[in-house]
N, C-alpha and C positions, 0 to 999 in steps of 0.2 A: 192436675202431677204436683205433688209434695213439694214444696220449698226445704232448701235445707236449713236449721234454726241456727242463727248467729248470735254469737255474744259482744260487749263492748270487745273484748279483748280481739274479736276480728276486725271489728270498726279499727283496732292500732292501737286501743288502750287498754293496759294493764292495771286492774281495780288494785289485785293482789300485790303487784310492785310498789304502788303509792303506798301502802298501808305498811310494806317492809319498810320503806323509806322513815314516816312517820315513827314508826318504834325506832330507827335509828338515831334519827334527830332528836326522841326525848332526854335520852342521858347528857347529851349536846347542851340541848337548851337546860339543864338542869343546875350545869354550872355556872350560868350566868344569872340564875335567882338573884334577887336581894328585895329591900323591904319594898315593901308596896304591892308588889304581886301575888295576886289572891286568888286567880287561875290562869293557867298556861297553859302550853299544846294541848292541843286534842277538845277543845270544844267547838262550840260555832262561834264564841268569839272568847278575846282574852280579856280577863278585869284586873285592875293596875288601882290603885288608891294612894294619889298625890301623898308626899310622905306629909304628917301631922306636925314637921317642925317648919314649914312655910306658912306664914302669915296672911300675905298675899300672894298667893301662887298665879302666875301665867305660864299658859303653855302654849311650848313651843315647836312647832313640827319641820320636818325638811322631809324632799324624798329625793330620789337620784338614782342613777346607774353609773356603770361604769364605762360607757362609749365602745368604741370598738379595739380596746384591751382587749376585749373580749376575743376576738381575732386573733390576737398572740397566744390567747389561752389555748384555742382548740390548736390552733396549727401546733406547739408546742406539749401539747397534752397536758398541760399545768393547771389543774383546779384548785389545786389547794389556797393558794394567796388571794384568790380573787374574791373569795368571799370577805375579806380583812378591808378591800377596797373598798366592795359594797357598802359595807357599816361607817367605814371612815367617810367617805363623801358627804354622807349624812348627819354624821354625829361633828365632824368639824365643823359642816355648814350653822348645825342650833346650837351650838358653842361660843362661836363669834358675838352672840348677842348675852350671852353670859350665861346661859342655859345650862343647869347640868342633865346631858340623857337619862331618860328615866329606862325607856323599852323601844323595841326594832320590832320590826315585821321587814319579811322577803318575802319575793315573789320571784320562784322560778318555774319557766316556763320554757318546751322543748316539745319536741314531735313523738320522737320514742326516749322514755325516761329510760335512762343509765343509772342503777341505784349505785354503784360504786362512784359514778362522776358527779350525780347529786350531794354525795355523802360528803365526798369531800370539797363542793363548795357549800355547803352547810358548816364543818366542822371549822372554814375559814371566815364565816359567818360569825360562828359562837367563839372564835379567838377572837374577832374585832370586838366583841362585845363586849368580853371581858376583859379586855384593855380597856374599854368605854366604860368601864362599870355599869353596862347597863343592862337591862333584862330580855332577852331573846323569848319574846312571848307568842310566838304565832308567826302565821305566815302562810302562802299558797303553792302548792306547786301541781303546774296546770301540764298534762299531757294532750297535745293536740297534734293528731297528725298531718301530713300534709303541709302545716306552719313553717316547719322546720327544717333545712338542710341533716341530712345525718350527722349525727355527733354533736349538734352546735344545739345552744340554748339560751333566752335570756334572762335577765336578772334585774332588779329592780326593787329599792330598799326605802325604809319607811322607819322614822326617828322620830320620839316625840320625849320630849326635855319640859324643864319647868325652872323659872327664875322668877325672884321677889319680885314685884313690880316696882320698887323701889332701886332695882339691881341691876336692872335692864342695862345693856352695852350697846351705845347706838352713835356713835362717834359724835353727839351734838355737844361737850364739853372740848372738843379737841380747839387746839389755839395754836397759833405761830411759838413756833420756841420745843413744842412737845416732839420727843424723840419715836423714831421709828425701829424695835426690837425686828429681826430675823431671826424664825425657826426654821432650821434646815430640812429640807425635802428629801426621802430615798433616792429622787429620781422625777421620771414626770407625774409621780402620782397615778391619776386615771382620765388626765386631760392633754390633746393635741397628738393623740393616738392615730389620729388620720392622718396626718402630717409624717410621723414618724413612721408608720406603713410604708406611706409614699415614698418616703428617703430608704427605705431599709428595699423595697422595691429598685430604686432607680441606682442604687449603687449595687445592686446583686449581690447584697452583704450575706456570707454567712452568718447566722443568729448565734453558734459558737464561739464566733471569732473572741480573742483576748481585746477588752478595750483596755484594763490598766490589773498587772497583776493575775491574777485568776479569776479577775471578773469578767465574764462574757458579756456579749451584747443582748444577750437572753436575761441575764443576770439581769442586767441594767433598765432593762424594758418593763422586766416582770416583778420586780421589785415591789410589796404593797404599800400604798399609799399608808403614810403616817397617822396616826391620832392622836394628836394633844391636850385630848381632853383632861386627865389627871394632874399635871403640871399647870395647866391653865386655869384649872378650876382652884387649885392651891394657891396659885399668884393671884386671883382673886378675891380670895379670901384673906390676902394680907396686904393689899395696897390696891388703890382705885387703877383699871386700867379704863382707859377713854375711848379706845376703839379697837377691834380686832377684825383681820380680812383672811378669809381662808383662800390661797393662791388655786384657783382651780381655772376652767375656762377661761381667757381672756386676759392668762396671766398676769404678771405685776404692774403692766399700767391699764390693767383694766378691770382688776378688784380692788385693789384699793380707795380709786376714787368714789368707791359704793357707800364708807363711811366718813368718808370728810364735808364738811359744811361747802358750799359753792366758791366762796370766797378765799380756801388754801389752796395747795399745791406740795405733795412730798415730796422731796428733792432724794434721789438714790443713788449712792455714791456705788457702782458695780465693783471696784477694787474691793468692796468691807468684807466680801465672804470668796471662798473658793467655790467656783462652779462646778461641778459632779462632771467626770469626763463624758456620760452622756451625753450633756448638751454641749460641748466641743466637738463631738465625731456629728451628732446632728448637722450642726452649725456649719461646720468643714463640707459635709458629704451631697448637705444641700442647699449649698449657696443659701443658708436662709442667711437675711437681713437682722440688723440687731433689732431694731425696734419688733422685725413680726415674731423674733425669737421672747421679747418681751412682753406682748401680747398671746403668745398661744403659749407658753412654756411658762412653769413657775421657775427656771433657770435656778434651781438650787434652793430653793425660800419656801416653805411650802405653808406657812405663816407669819403674817404680823400683827404687831402689837403694838399700840400707842399708848405711852406713860408721857408722863410729867418729866422735865430734865432732871430734876430732882430726886427721880425715883427710879433710875435710872440704874445706879449701881446693885441699889436693892433688888431690882425685880431680875437682874441679871443673876445674883447671887441666890434668891429664891428657885428660879427656874434650874441654876445650875444644881443644887442640892438636890430639885426634883428631877434629875437627872436630863433634861432637857439645854442643852448649848444654847445660845442665845447671842449674837451680834449685834451692835448699832449700825444702821444699812442705811439709815439718813433721817432728814428732820420733815418736820412740817413748817412749809413761810407761805405769808402772804400772798393770795395771786395776784400776777396780772391779768388785765382782759385777754389779751392772745395766749396764755400759758396753759399748756394741759395740765391736768390735774394731780398725775405723778409723772416726774422728769427724771429717767435713767442717765445715768452721767458718769 
């Protein structure tokens, strides 16, 4: 008996759709080109030359995703900004070590490829790369039937940056008396969404409800992660930055200790900044303790920068001129044996 001829499309993989997506991505990637790109999207691998202005270049790498924020993107059908989140999570991580992001790669996986959805995601990725000044140099689109529910996908991002060996920022010079500057977040960024979604579900909240003026719960929850690259690279060119902490999973109390010597603690004044209304709503509806809020969410501070006390005013001006408002949120002190490395009071 003759068997029916099968194709890859019969198995659930549409090669033509994948090829069309690549063609849509190419002009988006071209907008992100920068010095160093020798060959980008389309080949088996991308080629990049480290800029020659670096004398002792050290490569810094980072990879991340956007966690269960994706679930909200699926529910709300908001795919345009999730790509910005993806870029931000990796480039902010390598930035805190003093690195200039050079290029970015993405991994998009789904059960069945929806070209419009995938294009919207990649448009966000390209926008994030423009904001970070890095090139979208390559990536992978994987269509895997049966691996993901209809309408869902997964994302991962990979960033590579470079820093002069003598300019690596590692927190080693932080000492008592140094000051912590807080750079505002746009909201929860891409962390704590399992708890955020739990609170939304328990409160049976309508995501279209207004939190403040015209700001809806959906708008606040889906606000893209801020990218701090350009203003902080400007700051580092102008004065010594002793340490930087990207406030991601672990919140304020979990991330700042990663840059502090063991004998030091960071004392943070909660009253130093105005917390976005999203966090007020989450704490109230979830009956979340202060301690839990500070170790899960960024609570309105997306990046912490440590500078010497004598450099504070100059740092604030540099950041302000670069379009990045900053506020003094605390200081570094000698740590007692029984004291946590970050105290929010």
